[in-house]
RODO-600539 format. One record per residue (C-alpha): residue number from 0; x, y, z. Coordinates in Angstrom, 2 decimals. Last residue first. Layout:
% RODO-600539
> NUM|X|Y|Z
...
***
This chain:
% RODO-600539
> 76|-19.85|17.05|-20.69
> 75|-18.28|20.22|-19.29
> 74|-19.39|19.47|-15.70
> 73|-17.82|16.03|-15.85
> 72|-14.53|17.38|-17.18
> 71|-14.42|20.11|-14.51
> 70|-15.15|17.58|-11.74
> 69|-12.42|15.26|-13.02
> 68|-9.95|18.14|-13.12
> 67|-10.82|19.13|-9.53
> 66|-10.25|15.56|-8.28
> 65|-6.93|15.42|-10.13
> 64|-5.98|18.81|-8.61
> 63|-6.67|17.45|-5.11
> 62|-4.11|14.73|-5.81
> 61|-5.33|11.27|-4.83
> 60|-4.02|8.43|-2.68
> 59|-5.05|4.78|-2.64
> 58|-3.86|2.44|0.11
> 57|-2.39|-1.06|0.10
> 56|1.17|0.14|-0.49
> 55|0.76|3.53|-2.10
> 54|-1.59|3.11|-5.09
> 53|-1.81|6.34|-7.03
> 52|-4.93|7.97|-8.35
> 51|-6.11|9.56|-11.58
> 50|-9.82|9.55|-12.43
> 49|-11.93|7.83|-15.07
> 48|-9.39|5.11|-15.86
> 47|-11.80|2.25|-15.10
> 46|-9.57|1.12|-12.21
> 45|-9.53|4.67|-10.84
> 44|-13.33|4.87|-11.00
> 43|-13.50|1.59|-9.12
> 42|-11.37|3.14|-6.37
> 41|-13.78|6.08|-6.19
> 40|-16.71|3.69|-5.84
> 39|-14.85|1.96|-3.00
> 38|-14.42|5.31|-1.24
> 37|-18.21|5.92|-1.42
> 36|-19.26|8.95|-3.44
> 35|-19.92|12.61|-2.68
> 34|-17.04|13.85|-4.82
> 33|-15.26|15.71|-2.03
> 32|-16.15|12.88|0.37
> 31|-14.54|10.38|-2.01
> 30|-11.28|12.34|-1.91
> 29|-11.34|12.45|1.89
> 28|-12.13|8.75|2.25
> 27|-9.73|7.58|-0.43
> 26|-6.77|9.43|1.08
> 25|-5.79|12.87|-0.14
> 24|-2.27|13.69|-1.24
> 23|-0.47|16.88|-0.29
> 22|0.40|18.77|-3.44
> 21|3.91|19.46|-4.72
> 20|4.07|22.02|-7.54
> 19|5.91|24.63|-5.47
> 18|7.61|23.05|-2.48
> 17|5.59|23.14|0.73
> 16|6.01|19.47|1.37
> 15|9.13|17.97|-0.23
> 14|11.49|19.01|2.58
> 13|9.48|17.13|5.20
> 12|9.51|19.16|8.34
> 11|11.42|18.40|11.50
> 10|10.33|20.17|14.66
> 9|8.02|17.27|15.62
> 8|11.06|14.98|15.62
> 7|12.53|16.83|18.58
> 6|15.40|19.15|17.73
> 5|18.91|17.78|18.19
> 4|20.90|19.90|20.59
> 3|24.62|20.17|20.00
> 2|26.47|19.80|23.30
> 1|28.79|17.29|21.74
> 0|28.94|17.54|17.94
***
C-alpha cells in the first residue's frame, strides 16, 4: 500500500470502451455533420422516430451504426 504508485488519471482507461460491441457515441453536432443536416433537425428526426438516439442528461448521443442504418434505409427507399 505504501510506496505503491498510483498512475495519473490519464493512464486510466474506461473498461467499457474497446470492448466488442461497444461503440463510442457521437454528439449531435458530429452525427448531424455525417448526415449533412443541422443538429436540431437531427433531434427532430429522433422525436419523429426516424433515427435512434439516446438522451444523456440534456444532450443527445448517437451510435455511428444507427446513423449508418438510417442512411442504408433511406438509400433503399
